[in-house]
Residue, then its C-alpha position, 0 to 999 in steps of 0.5 A: m478512551t481519552i486521547a492520551a491513551d494512544r495518540p502517537t508522539t509528534t516530536a520531530d527530528s527536523p522542522p516540518g516542511p511545506g508538505s506538513g501544513s494544513g493545506r492553506g493556499r490550495r482549494n479545500l474540497l470540503e467547500l464544495r457542497p457535494v463533497a461536504a454533503v458526502a463527507r458529513s453524511r451518516a450513510y458514508p462510508g457505510v453504504l460503500q462498506w456494505a456493498a464491498i461486503a456483498v462483493f466479498v461474500v460473492i468472491v469467497y463463495q466462488l473461490l470455495v465452491g466455484p470452478q477450481r480452475a483459476h481461468d474459470n473462477l469469478g472469484t479469482a478474476l475479481t481478486w487478482v485480475l481486477w482488484w489487485p491491479v487497480i488498488p495501487i492506482v487508488f492509493v495514488l489517486v485518493g490515498r487509503f480510501w479503500c481502507a474506508v470501504c474495506p469489508f474487513g474494517k466493517l467486520s471489525d466494527l460489527v464484532q466490536r459492537l457485539v462482543g468487543v472488550h475494547r482492550p488497548v493496543p498491546g505495546l508489542l503491536r505498537r512497537y513492532g506492528i510494522w515489522i509484523i506487517d513486513a513479515q506477513f507481506i513477504a510470507i504471503t508472497w513466498a507462499d503464493h509461489v510455493w503453494g500456488i495461492v493465486g493460481s488456486p481459487w481454493g487457496t485464495g479462499i482459504l487466505l481470505l478466510l484466515l484474514t477474516t479470522a484474524v479480523v474477528a479475533s482482533g475486533a473481539f479483543f482490541q479497540r478500534r481497528t487494531f488489525c487494520r493499523y498494526l496487523c493487516f499486510l495490505g494496510g502496511l502496503s497502503g500506508n507506504y503507497a498512500r504517501t504518494g497520494m494526491l489527496a490530503l486531509r489536514a487540520n487547520q492548526d490555528v482553529c485547533a489551537t483554540c478548540t475546547a471540544r476535548a479532541v472529539c475528532y480523535n475520541g469520537g462523539e455523537k455524530a460519528p465514532a472515534c478515528p478507527l486508525f488512531e490518528f489525531p488530525r491536529t498532528m497528522d502530516s501524512a496520509a499513511n494512516c488516514n482512510l478518509c472515513a470522514n469521522c473527524i470531519k463529522n465530529c469537528p464542531n469548528d470545521a477545522l478539517t481541510l481536504t485538498w489536492q496535492p502533487p503526487t509524492k509530496e508527502l515523501w519529501f518532508i518525512r520528519r521521523p523516518v521509520l526503518e521498517h517503512s524503508f525496508l518494506a520499500t526495498a522488499i517490495m522492489g525485490i518482490v516486483f523483480i521476482q514476480n516478473i522473473t517467475m513469469l518469464g521463459i528464462w525462469t524455466n530455463a534457469l530451473d532446468l540449468l540448476e537441476r542439471s548442474t546441482g541436482v536440486t529439484s525442489y521448487p520450494v528450495i530454489f524459489t526460496a533462494a531466488f526470493t531471498v536474493a531478490i529482496a536482498v539486492p535492493t536492500l543491500l544497494l540502499a544500505l551501501s548508498s546510505r553508507i557512502a552518503s552518511p558522512r554528508t547527511g550527518e546521520g548514521t548509515w541506518r538513519t540515512f537508509a530510513r530517510y532515503g528509503y522513502a524515495l524508492i516508494p514511487l518506483d515501487v508503486a510504478g513497478h507494482i502497477a506496471h506488472n499488474l497492468f499486464h494481468l489487467l489488460a492481457e486477461g481483463k476479459a476473464v472478469v466478464s466471461t467468468a461472471v457470465v459463466a457464474v450466472g449460468g451463461t456461456a462465455s464467448p470464445g477468444s482472447p481474454a486480452l483488453a489490449p495488444t501486447g505492444t500497447i501494454q508494454v508502452l503503458q508499462y514503460l510510461v508508468l515506470a518513467l513516471g515512477v523513476a521521475g517521482s523517486a528521483c524528485t523525492a530523493w532530491r527533495i529529501a536531500r534539499a530539505r536535509q542539506g539545504d542549499t549547500g550544493p556540493t554537500r547536497w549532491a554528495a548525499l544525493a548521488p549514491h541514492l540516485t545511482v541506486i534508483a537508476v540501477l533499480f529502474a534499469v532492472n525493471v526496464v529489462l524485465f518488462a522488455l521480456p515476454m510474460t506468461h498469463r496467470m489466468 
């Protein structure tokens, strides 16, 4: 396939900001010999992928044939107590690096090599893939609460097998990692979260302008395959679809790639082509964090009792579906309202303003996700060790599974939330400054409604995290 077949358009609706350059002025980590050696090694990321596959096999085996009580199952502990809390932290530190070592990606590569027909990505997926990802993320969260996927080792195992089946089917029919780019719910989440990341892979535009290598960085060459996520380094200005697999680094004959550190959230400040689906996912994640917290509080049980007495409705799926819908709708409607108020000053319509400023919610999303799962990691973390001991025939030590006292966990949660709201407020201010320039009154008129929404969502998080939560394991 040539580069013209799938390269995304690069037409912008506003000039690129300072965050969209090639990393000039910052230390190129590829100038460090150990970093360059790893990036250009044929063993990277393959060694890490095979290690991840080995762990994945152990997890699935434990989920399906191990103890069916979540508290005793190693697969549940590794998936929901360790991996799920840690993964958003990885996105902030190093972007979509997880996607480079994910066992699903390696499985897709193997299927393509053996039986793949390498068909182009269907136009339907290119146009609506993000909406499909959004719907998947919402559906899986809903299914977890209705059918108890997280609390059921067998349920988690079936979910992983269903995802594996989808990866195999996608790899058999379509080219590259179509599943990872257009269908994976975690890929959509990581794409949003990676925009807050501190690691940026970029191309030197001056060098690329004179390149005669026929876009080997995108199309692949003798040293490495094509970019798995259909990203053209020369036009890439975001980490959203870069998994740091280093294929482009290996293939580039001109050493035109740079790998640099950047301030967290910087990529959110200068989004040239805001996408409504990304911003909707940001508001949906905010609502999901709310409902995840609420259902782990004592007030949730009290609310269920009150509803049963006052309405006679006893169906948990019906009650949860209603609460889930409200939780997702509230942040979405708040952002829509602030966008409607600000749109006369932004010079854009309501939904275009919604799309642009929705990115400002992502830092608070990440913070809410990390804060919520810090409870599971620190209040239940010893379960990873105890279930591993039991899995190899040992006896688990009695006692609390907590790694830290409740007070310490709560302080850390508030610290993470404070960083998140600071990142969201800074991002909203940077977006307004980039769009409205230095005209103070106009900028503040566009910014104030969105800062108000950020403050409201932050306050709701603070209240929810102040209440005692129940354990999952």
